[in-house]
C-alpha positions in Angstrom: 9.7 -10.9 17.2 10.7 -8.8 14.4 10.6 -10.9 11.7 6.9 -11.7 9.6 5.8 -15.4 9.6 5.0 -14.7 6.0 7.0 -13.2 3.1 6.0 -9.2 1.6 7.7 -8.9 -1.9 6.6 -6.7 -5.0 4.4 -7.8 -7.3 7.0 -6.5 -10.2 9.9 -8.9 -8.4 7.7 -12.2 -8.6 6.4 -14.3 -11.8 2.6 -13.7 -10.0 -0.1 -12.2 -11.9 -3.5 -10.5 -10.6 -6.1 -12.9 -11.5 -8.2 -9.9 -12.6 -5.9 -7.2 -14.3 -8.9 -5.1 -13.2 -7.5 -5.3 -9.9 -4.2 -3.7 -11.1 -4.5 -0.9 -9.2 -0.4 0.6 -10.1 -0.6 4.1 -12.1 -3.3 4.8 -10.7 -3.9 7.7 -8.9 -4.5 7.8 -5.1 -7.4 10.6 -3.7 -6.8 11.1 -0.4 -10.8 11.9 1.6 -11.5 14.9 0.2 -11.1 14.3 -3.5 -7.4 15.8 -3.7 -4.6 14.0 -5.0 -1.8 12.1 -3.1 0.4 10.8 -5.3 0.7 7.5 -7.7 0.3 3.5 -6.8 4.0 3.0 -7.9 3.7 -0.3 -7.6 1.9 -3.8 -4.9 2.7 -5.1 -2.0 2.0 -9.0 -1.9 1.5 -11.6 1.2 3.3 -14.1 -0.7 2.2 -17.5 0.9 -1.2 -16.2 0.6 -0.7 -14.3 -2.3 -3.3 -11.5 -1.2 -1.8 -7.7 -1.6 -1.4 -6.0 1.2 0.0 -2.8 0.5 0.4 0.1 -2.2 3.4 1.5 -2.4 2.8 5.2 -3.1 5.3 8.2 -5.1 5.0 11.1 -4.0 6.2 15.0 -3.7 9.0 15.8 -6.1 9.0 17.1 -9.8 10.3 14.9 -12.6 10.9 12.0 -9.9 13.3 13.7 -8.3 12.6 14.4 -4.8 9.5 12.1 -4.4 9.4 10.1 -1.6 8.1 6.4 -1.3 4.9 5.8 1.6 3.1 1.8 2.3 -0.8 2.4 2.3 -2.5 -0.7 3.8 -5.2 -1.8 1.2 -7.4 -1.3 4.1 -7.4 1.8 3.9 -8.9 1.7 0.2 -12.8 3.1 0.2 -13.0 3.1 -3.7 -11.9 2.2 -7.0 -12.8 3.2 -9.9 -10.8 3.5 -13.7 -8.1 6.2 -12.9 -8.1 6.3 -9.0 -7.7 4.4 -5.9 -9.6 6.3 -2.8 -8.7 6.3 0.9 -9.8 7.4 4.2 -7.2 9.6 5.4 -6.4 12.7 3.6 -2.7 13.5 1.9 -1.3 15.5 4.8 -1.7 12.5 7.2 0.2 10.5 4.1 2.2 13.0 3.9 3.1 12.8 7.7 3.8 8.7 7.8 6.4 6.3 8.0 8.9 6.7 4.2 9.6 3.3 2.3 12.9 2.9 0.8 12.6 -0.1 -1.9 15.8 -1.4 -1.8 15.1 -2.6 2.0 12.7 -5.7 2.8 10.1 -4.3 5.6 10.4 -5.6 8.9 7.4 -6.4 10.8 8.3 -3.0 13.4 8.0 -1.0 10.4 5.0 -2.7 9.0 3.0 -2.5 12.6 4.2 1.5 12.9 2.4 1.4 9.4 -0.8 -0.1 10.4 -0.5 1.7 13.7 -0.5 5.5 12.1 -3.6 4.4 9.5 -5.0 2.7 12.5 -5.3 -0.7 10.6 -5.4 -3.7 11.8 -2.0 -5.9 10.9 -3.0 -8.7 8.4 -1.2 -11.2 10.6 -3.9 -9.8 14.2 -6.5 -12.5 15.2 -10.1 -12.2 13.8 -7.9 -9.5 10.5 -10.4 -9.3 8.1 -8.9 -8.7 4.3 -11.0 -6.0 2.8 -12.7 -5.8 -0.4 -9.8 -4.1 -2.2 -7.6 -5.3 -4.2 -9.6 -8.8 -4.7 
């Protein structure tokens, strides 16, 4: 089965907002487990049916936006959120080697399975999945 039963959409593309503006991770710096900068949260992918954030769209690399690559990072990797940054449970080299994301293409299930597998996180559609504490 290559299709999801839930539709993932960019939060910026739908008329939804986060219940608590403090939970909005967009624009924050992503920091790895060593405290090194990974990139910026450019967007959030939400499960439209359950209205839960599933992935952060993170832009990294490049200069002045040129050559920047986008990657999806599951919210399940978040270990801490503070006023300006989001801390994740992996290092920036691991993120840099991860699957590249094209925001113009709707991600299919096999791509999302690859992303979850890469970050060793359980997929949200799997049995016994527990939604993480960040973002609420």
